[in-house]
C-alpha positions in Angstrom: 25.3 99.1 134.3 28.0 98.8 131.5 31.4 100.1 132.5 32.8 102.8 130.2 35.9 101.5 128.5 39.2 103.1 129.6 40.6 105.1 126.8 44.2 106.4 126.9 46.3 108.5 124.5 49.5 107.2 123.1 51.4 109.5 125.6 49.3 108.3 128.5 49.9 104.6 127.6 53.7 105.2 127.6 53.4 107.0 130.9 51.5 104.0 132.4 54.1 101.5 131.1 56.9 103.5 132.7 55.0 103.7 136.0 54.2 100.0 136.1 57.7 98.9 135.3 59.3 101.3 137.8 56.8 100.1 140.4 57.5 96.5 139.7 61.3 96.8 139.5 63.3 99.3 141.5 66.3 98.9 139.2 64.3 100.7 136.4 65.7 104.2 136.4 64.5 107.0 134.0 66.5 110.0 133.0 67.1 112.4 130.2 66.1 115.8 129.0 63.0 117.3 130.6 61.9 114.1 132.3 60.8 116.0 135.4 60.6 119.5 134.2 61.6 122.7 135.9 60.0 124.7 138.7 56.9 126.5 137.7 55.5 129.9 138.7 53.9 128.4 141.7 57.3 127.1 142.9 56.4 123.4 142.4 58.7 121.0 140.5 57.5 118.8 137.6 56.4 120.6 134.5 57.5 118.0 131.9 54.9 117.7 129.2 55.7 114.2 127.9 55.4 110.5 128.9 57.4 111.0 132.1 55.1 113.7 133.4 54.4 113.3 137.2 56.5 110.2 137.7 58.9 112.0 140.0 56.1 112.1 142.7 55.8 108.3 143.3 59.4 107.5 142.2 61.7 110.3 143.5 64.7 108.0 143.6 64.2 106.5 140.1 63.8 109.5 137.8 65.8 112.7 137.3 66.6 115.3 134.7 69.8 115.3 132.8 71.6 118.3 131.2 71.5 118.8 127.4 74.6 116.5 127.1 73.4 113.5 125.2 76.9 112.0 125.0 77.2 112.1 128.8 73.8 110.8 129.9 73.6 108.1 127.2 77.1 107.0 128.1 76.1 106.9 131.8 73.0 104.8 130.8 75.2 102.3 129.0 77.4 102.0 132.1 74.4 101.8 134.4 72.9 99.0 132.3 76.1 97.0 132.3 76.3 97.2 136.1 72.9 96.0 137.1 70.3 98.8 136.5 67.6 99.0 133.8 67.9 102.6 132.6 65.4 104.3 130.2 67.2 107.3 128.7 65.2 110.0 126.9 66.9 111.7 123.9 63.7 113.8 123.2 64.3 114.2 119.4 66.0 111.3 117.7 67.9 113.9 115.6 70.2 114.5 118.6 71.4 110.8 118.4 74.3 112.0 116.4 75.8 113.6 119.5 75.9 110.2 121.3 76.2 107.9 118.4 79.5 106.4 119.5 78.0 105.4 122.8 75.2 103.7 121.0 77.1 102.2 118.0 80.3 101.2 119.7 79.4 100.6 123.3 75.8 99.7 123.9 75.4 97.6 120.7 78.7 95.7 121.0 79.5 95.3 124.7 77.7 92.0 125.3 79.2 90.5 122.1 82.8 91.7 123.0 82.7 90.1 126.4 81.3 86.8 125.2 77.9 87.3 126.8 79.2 87.8 130.3 77.6 91.3 130.5 74.1 92.5 129.6 73.0 95.9 128.5 69.3 96.2 129.4 69.0 99.8 128.1 66.1 101.6 126.5 66.6 104.8 124.6 63.3 106.6 124.0 63.1 109.2 121.2 60.6 111.3 119.3 60.6 111.2 115.5 58.6 112.2 112.4 57.1 115.1 110.6 54.0 117.2 111.2 54.8 119.7 113.9 56.7 122.4 112.0 60.0 121.5 113.6 62.1 121.7 110.4 65.1 119.7 109.2 66.8 119.1 112.6 63.8 118.0 114.6 61.6 116.0 112.2 63.7 113.0 110.9 62.8 109.3 110.8 66.2 107.8 111.6 65.2 104.2 112.6 66.9 102.8 109.5 70.3 103.9 110.9 69.7 101.9 114.1 68.2 98.9 112.4 71.5 98.6 110.4 73.5 98.1 113.6 73.7 94.5 115.0 73.2 94.3 118.7 70.4 96.9 118.8 66.7 96.2 118.9 64.4 98.9 117.2 60.8 99.5 118.1 58.2 101.8 116.5 54.7 101.4 117.9 51.7 102.8 116.0 49.0 102.9 118.7 48.5 103.2 122.5 48.0 99.4 123.2 51.2 98.5 121.4 53.1 101.4 122.8 52.4 100.3 126.4 53.1 96.6 125.8 56.2 97.2 123.6 57.7 99.7 126.0 57.3 97.2 128.9 58.9 94.4 126.8 61.7 96.7 125.9 62.5 97.6 129.5 62.4 93.9 130.5 64.7 93.0 127.6 68.4 92.3 128.3 69.6 94.0 125.1 69.7 97.7 124.2 66.5 98.9 122.5 65.9 102.2 120.6 62.3 103.1 121.1 60.7 105.4 118.5 57.6 107.5 119.4 56.0 109.5 116.6 55.2 113.1 117.7 51.8 113.2 116.1 50.7 110.0 117.8 51.2 111.4 121.4 47.8 113.1 121.4 46.5 112.0 118.0 46.1 108.3 118.7 43.7 107.0 121.4 42.5 103.5 122.2 41.1 101.3 124.9 44.2 100.2 126.8 44.2 97.4 129.4 45.0 98.7 132.9 47.1 95.7 133.9 50.9 95.3 133.3 51.5 93.4 130.1 54.0 93.0 127.3 53.9 92.5 123.6 56.8 90.4 122.3 59.5 92.1 120.2 59.7 90.8 116.7 56.1 89.9 116.2 54.1 91.8 113.6 50.4 92.7 113.8 48.1 92.1 110.9 45.9 95.2 111.3 43.6 94.4 108.4 43.2 91.2 106.4 43.0 91.1 102.7 44.0 88.9 99.7 44.7 91.4 96.8 47.7 93.3 98.0 50.0 93.5 101.1 50.7 96.9 102.6 53.5 97.1 105.2 53.6 100.4 107.1 55.8 101.8 109.8 54.6 103.8 112.9 52.2 106.6 112.0 52.0 105.4 108.4 49.9 102.4 109.7 47.0 104.9 110.1 47.5 106.3 106.6 47.7 102.7 105.2 44.5 101.8 106.9 42.8 104.9 105.4 44.1 103.8 102.0 42.8 100.2 102.6 39.3 101.5 103.4 39.3 103.5 100.2 40.5 100.6 98.2 37.8 98.4 99.7 35.2 100.6 98.2 36.8 99.9 94.8 36.7 96.1 95.5 40.4 95.8 96.3 41.1 93.9 99.5 44.3 95.2 101.0 46.1 93.4 103.9 47.8 95.9 106.3 50.7 94.8 108.4 52.3 96.8 111.2 55.8 95.3 111.9 55.8 97.0 115.3 59.5 96.2 115.7 62.1 96.8 112.9 64.8 94.7 114.6 64.1 91.9 115.0 61.8 92.0 112.0 59.0 89.5 111.5 59.6 88.6 107.8 57.6 85.4 108.2 54.4 87.3 108.5 55.2 89.5 105.6 56.3 86.5 103.4 53.1 84.6 104.3 51.0 87.7 103.3 52.8 88.2 100.0 52.4 84.5 99.2 48.6 85.1 99.5 48.3 88.5 97.8 51.2 88.4 95.3 51.7 92.2 95.6 53.6 94.4 98.1 53.6 98.1 98.9 55.8 99.3 101.7 55.0 102.7 103.4 57.9 104.3 105.2 58.1 108.0 106.3 61.9 108.0 106.2 64.1 108.9 103.2 64.2 106.3 100.4 67.9 105.4 100.1 69.1 102.5 102.4 65.7 102.6 104.2 63.4 100.2 106.0 61.2 100.3 102.9 64.1 99.2 100.6 65.2 96.5 103.1 61.7 95.0 103.2 61.3 95.2 99.5 64.7 93.7 98.9 64.1 90.7 101.2 60.8 90.0 99.6 62.3 90.2 96.1 65.1 87.9 97.1 63.1 85.3 99.1 59.6 85.4 97.6 60.2 86.6 94.0 58.2 83.7 92.6 55.2 84.8 94.6 55.1 88.3 93.2 52.8 89.1 90.2 54.0 92.8 90.1 57.0 94.8 91.1 57.3 95.8 94.8 56.4 99.5 95.3 57.7 101.7 98.1 56.0 104.9 99.3 58.4 107.1 101.3 59.5 110.6 102.0 61.7 112.3 99.4 65.5 112.1 99.6 65.7 115.6 101.1 65.6 117.2 104.5 62.2 118.0 106.1 61.2 121.5 105.1 60.0 124.1 107.6 57.3 125.5 105.3 53.9 124.2 106.3 52.6 123.3 102.9 55.9 121.7 101.9 56.1 119.7 105.1 52.5 118.5 104.6 53.5 117.3 101.1 56.6 115.5 102.4 55.5 112.3 104.1 53.4 109.5 102.5 49.6 109.7 102.8 46.6 107.7 101.9 46.4 109.2 98.4 50.0 108.2 97.6 49.4 104.7 99.0 46.3 104.2 96.9 48.1 105.3 93.8 51.0 102.9 94.6 48.6 100.0 95.1 46.8 100.7 91.9 50.1 100.6 90.0 50.5 97.0 91.1 47.1 95.9 90.0 46.1 94.6 86.5 44.8 97.4 84.2 41.4 95.7 84.1 41.0 96.1 87.8 42.2 99.7 87.9 39.9 100.7 85.0 37.0 99.1 86.7 37.7 101.0 89.9 38.1 104.3 88.2 
């Protein structure tokens, strides 16, 4: 009898990664806002909805709730990491990182450098990001570009449950601070067959999601799914798009992107964040600088607008990149003869 494959949601995969790492290493401690959840009507504790749900039962000494004081508990996490623990701090929404930015920018990112490598900061800061849940301007941003700019931090943005589990495990085991971005719409909207065992996916290694030789599409986080939809539509027009998921933004696997551009000669970068000083412009700039002779068309970027995320449903739906916008961008890089044949 064939065994039914084990399918997990993105949220469940993150929960399993946390459980396995806490089980393997008692120095892994998890805390932040709503990590356990308050007391319900039945008097029981533990009503957190997210990836930490239920972990207080097997690990009562390794997980706790923190007050809504990001500066305090992120600062405590930096200190805990520097003195031998492996804390995983949960900011909930990345928009709140501004409250504790000094602790991240000037302490976590620089401590190991300032003491000549004599201290480690094995800290993970988990955070939700992205549009799609009607959370408006202060709860919907894609701020990974801010953290990628800071030397000393590693930045991770998984797009699917398999990667989410392996990358979170690798982040917890890493000796440097990692900012771990989890797109809100992926928690329940992305499901996959996930290995049950403990495993890691190395930071700094991109994944070629779909192979092609006509155009390279690099997409971040949830945008990988939109890029894949666009690639499927383009395939019906005879255009073979290669889709690359960087998985980590710092360190960034430029070698995989460069090799793809050398093959396809065209690049489209899809990034939900705002366009100025973004991951999209960083990738585009590096390719233009280091692989200009390989390009047969200008690099195109598909991003959100340079504006806050609106609360209006129709406006929010129009805000992020989607498959239609990606297809249009790809077509703009192709020779007119190919585009006219497709249309």
